[in-house]
N, C-alpha and C positions, 0 to 999 in steps of 0.2 A: 401533145407530145401522141404518137401512136403507141400505141401497146407493143411489146419488146416482143421483135422476131428473131429466134433462133433459126442460123442454118448452120448447116453441119457439113465437114467434107469428111469422106471417111476413110478415102486412100490416107496409107500412112507416109511418110517422108521424111526427108531432111528439113527440118522445118530453123529457121535462122530469123531471128529476132534484132532488127537492126540492118538498114540499108546505107550505113556510111561506106568508108573505103573499108573497112574490116568486111563486113558482112557480103559487099559485092564481091570484092576478090577470093572469099571463099567459095560465093557459089561458082564465080569464074573457074577458079582450080578442080572441085568436085567433077564439073560438066568435061573440064578437060581429059579429069580419069576415067571418068565413066558417063557415056552417053544415057546410060537408062536408069539411073537413080533421080529419084523424084524430089525436087527441090520446093520449098516455099519460103518466099522472105516477106517480111510482115513488116513495117514500118509506120512510124507515127505520120511523119512529114511523106508528103508526096515523094516518088521515088524516084528519082534519076542520079547516072552518074556525073562526077567533076572534082576535080583533084583541089583536095584541100589547103594543101599549103599556096595556091594560087590566089586564095581571097585576100592573102596581108600584099600582096604586088599585083592586084589588078587594077589599081588606079593608076599605076607607072607604065601600066600593058595597054591603056587605055581600051579597057574592056568592059561593057558593062556587066552586071549581075546574070541577064540571059545568055551572056557569051561564053561565060565559062563552062555552064552545063556541054558537058561530053553525048551524052545518050540520054535519050526520053524511055520512059518506062515501056514503053512499048517496043521500043527496040531493045533495053536488055531482055525483057520475056522473049523476045523472038530469038533473039543470038545464041541467049543461054536455056532456052526450053524451059522456063520456070513460072513459078505460078507467083504472080505478084500480090499483095493485101497492103498498099497503102491507104493514107490516112485512117490508120486503123493502130488503136491503141491496147494493148494486149493487159488485161484487169485481171489473170487469172492462169500460173501455173499449176496445172495436177501432177504433179511428178508421178504420183502413183498409179494416174490410170492414163498417164503419157498425153495428155489434153491442154491446150491450152485454150483462153476463151478472149476474142478480142469484139471492141467496140469501135465501129467505124465513127469515125468524126465529121465526115463531109455530109450527112445523113439526116434531113429534119425529123426522121423517125430513128429510134433506136432498136439499132440494129444488131444482135450479137451471133458472131461467128466461131464456131467451136473446130479447132484444126488438134486431129490426131498426130502424132508424130511419132517417129522409130525413133530417131536422134537429134535432140535440141542443142542449138546454139546460140550462146547468148551475146550478141554482139551490140549491147547496147550502149555504148560508148562513153561519155562524161560531158557533165556539165559544169559552163562559168562557176566559180566561184562568187559567191555572193556577199557584196561589203555593204557594213551598216552606215553607210551614208547619209546623213539628215540631209532632206531635198524636199522638194517641194512636187508634187503629183505630177506636174508637168515636164518635171525635168528628170528623163530616161539614163539609166545607167547601161551604156550599150553595151555588147560583149560580142567576139564572131567567132562562135564555133561552127557554124553550119553555113548554107549558102542562104539560109531564111532570115542567118542574123545579118550575113554579108545585103542581102536586102535590103533589111531595114537601116544599118549602117550609112548606105550611101544614099537611100532617101532625107537621110536624116541629115546627114552633112551639105547636101546640095543648095548654096548659095549661103552656105557657112565660111568661117573664116579661121575662127582658133579655136582647135580640139587638143585636148587634156587626154593625155594615155595613162592611165594607173598600172605602175607593172612595168618595167624593163628588162625584162627576161625577154627570151626566142620571140613571142609574138608580139610584145611590147614595143622591142628596138626595128621589130621588120614593120609593123605596121607604121611607127613614126617615120621611118625613111620613103616608105611608099608617099606618107601623105605630103612630106619636106618636096619630094620632088613632083610633086603635083600644087607647089606652089599654096598651099595650107598653112599655117602657124602652130607650131606643136609644143606642148609640154610634156613633162612626162614626171613623175612622181613616182616615189619607189623608196620604201625602210631602208633599204641596204644602200650602200656605200658606192657602188660604183654598177653600170649595166653589168647584165650577165655574171653576175657575181659569184653565183652557185657554180657556176662552169668554167672560170677562167681566174688567173691571177689580178690582183690588184693593178699592173704596169699596164697589161692587156686591156684592161678595163678601162682605164685610164684613157688611152687612146682611143680607142671607139667613142668614148665621149666628147675629147675632144673634137674628132672627126666629125659627127654628129654637130657638136654645138658649132662649126665653123660653117655646116650647111643651113642653121638655125632653129636646130631643135634647143629649146630653153631646158634646163636639168632643177629637179628639186628633190636631191639625194636624203636620206635621214629624214625622211618625212613622208608624211600620207595625206589623203584628203580627210577633213572631218564634215565639212557641210558645203550647199549650195544654197546660195541666197539672190533672188533677183529685184534690182533695185525697181525704184518709181520709174525710172526711165525705159526698162527692161531689159537690162544690163544682167548677165548670168554672172557669179562672181565666188569664186571657190575659194577655201581658207582651209591651209594648209595646217598642219601639226605644230611646225616650226614658226606659225605668225602670221608668213607668206599668205597672200591674197593674190589671187591670179584671175585673170580676167576670161572667160569661156565661153563658148556656143553650144560646144556639144562633150561629152566624158564618155570614153571608150575604159572599162576595164579590162586588163589585161593581167591580171595575177593567177592564174591555174587554172585548175580544172578540178572537179570530183569525182569519181567513177561512179555511175549510174548505178546502184545496185541493190534499187529496193525490190525488184524482179525476182532477184535470184534469192535473196533473204526472205521474202513470203514463199518461193519453193523449197524453203528448208537447204538452199545453198551456203556451204560456209562463207561468210564475207569477212574482210578484215575494213581496210582501206578500200578495197578491190575486191573482186570474186577470186577465190581461194581455188588455183590450178595446179596440174601436178604436169611435168613434162611433156605428156599429150594433150594440154589442154584441156582434161577433165575434171570436173567438178567433182563433190563427194558426192553428188546424186546420178545413179545410172543412166546412161545414156542423155547427162547435162554438161555440154561442152563451153566453154567461156573464150571469146579473144579479144584483141583491140585495146581500147583505151580502159573499159571497167574491168579490166583482167589484173589481179597483180602477180608477179613471179618471183615464188618463194621472197615474199615479202617487198616486192620492188614493183613499181609501174613502170611502165613506158612507152607514155602517151606520143610516140612518132609513128611516120609513117613505113618504115622500114622493118619494128619488129612487128606490126599487123600483117605485114607481106609475109615476113616467112612463117609465122605463125598461120597463118591463112594456108600456107602453102603445106606445109607439115599434116594439120587437121585435115585439110583433104583427100591425105593418103591414107590416116587415119581412118576417115569415116567412110573409105571406096575399099578397104580391106585389106592396105598393107600399113602394119602400125607404125608410125613414124616421130619418134620424140624429135622435142624441137632443142634444135639449137640455133643460137645467137652469136656469131660472131661481132668483133666490136665494128659499130656503124655511126659512123660520122654523119653527122648533122649540118646541113648547107644553112648558115643564116643571112638572111639576103638585107644585105647591109650596103647602100649604093658607095658611102662615103668609106667603107672600110669592110672591103669583103672577107667574111667571116665563115672556118667550120670549126667546129664542136664534136669533141667524143665524151659524154659527160663520164666522170668517173662514178661509178656506184660505190663504190670503197672512199667511205670519208675522212679516214688515217690514211696522211701522208704529207709531201711536200712537191711543190710546184719548182720543176727545173726549167727555165727561161732562157731565150739565146734569140737576137737581131736586136734591132732597134726599130725607131721610130713605128710606122703600121705594119713592119714585116718582122712579125713575131713568132715563134713557134716554142709552144707552154707545153711540157709534158705532167703527168701526174705521176708520181712514183708513190707505191704501198709501202705499208710496213715490211713487206718482204721483199722489198726491193724491184718490183716487177713494174712493168710499164700500164695504168689500170685505166688510162683517160687522157686526153690531148684537146688543144686547144690552138689553131693557128689562123693567123692575118695576114692579108698583102699577099707577098710575094709567096710566102710560106705553104700558101696552097697546093702548092706542087709537091709537097709533101705526105698528102692526105692518105694514097693508098698505100705510102710506106710506112707509117704511122699503123695504120689499120692491119694492116698485116702482122705487126710487132705486139700488139697491144692484147689484155688479155679479153679474151672471150665473155661478151655479157652475161651468158647463160650460169656460166662456171663462177664468175666475179660473183653473181647474186647469190650463187648457194654460200659461198662462202661466208656472205655477209651474214646470210641466214643464221650458219653455224655459232658466229660469232654474238651475235644477240641472244641465242639460248644459252650460252656458255655463262653470260652475263647473268640473265635470267635468273 
């Protein structure tokens, strides 16, 4: 390996670490507010624009991974007039000197760049939870959290048939629906009692389970995957905690995300589960902000597209001279399940009751908190038409998060 070469960027700018939806949206919003602001985006991966929710429906859309890319780096750089540093891993943030050091990943030589900033934004995202499943090294545990993951997933399932999905939440259900519609055989295993249990009542979850079962999904609820072994004939078999065995070709883990907070912690930023920010997306360190999946807002993480978009728009105004607090209304999420169209607006308030009406697959569930207020809802089938009405009646997300934070402090 050649001696390390240090390259320095002397100009100060707004630097964004992370080129996912949050980072690119922020850059776009900053540029819309100010043509002159200098913007630098740093990413460990190649920088390209794509719509992340499409990853769980691309099979049924008949789109190859490359067809999901909307804009390549050259187009992004030209349209937004930004400096892109792709394939670069940040190895140090000096909050006092306002400097970042990054190591380029795609060079045979060890080249380090020092980037100075006036304002730094951490949009480092989140990583899939890693499960301790006993298996051979030749048996990968796939996850789909970005386009690179999806490319690996598509390559792995080519010429395969039986896919086991761990997790019956948003991503697990969407992916199962996509795979079933493309003639794969799908098993779903989850420790909970019904799909999407954290966001809907049992009656609704059972209807979704039955509808997906009618299309071919095999459910293993109240269980988890313990180990995977390969027989002498080369057949992979998964052993579940309830004693069931399942023949599989590939395994996909969809059990949730953990915010990427390592860089923030090393820079002296306050971190709990995610990076702590105030209503202006600002951390405790001067001129360091954060948004997206890596952030928690008053104790709550919101790993969805809509909150990141709202936060990016507000932060862009703040960074370009108009201090703007983040306000998050109720933000319903569409869950792409072909067997049962579903919309969820998760309640961040855990104490309350479900009020259910409707029949069959056409169900409306309202979550009423202890104060008698609508704080979340779930809709299936024909009841999806009530989405906008209920969203307007539902408590805003940020106000609700503040209430939860205050209740936690009182208990402590």
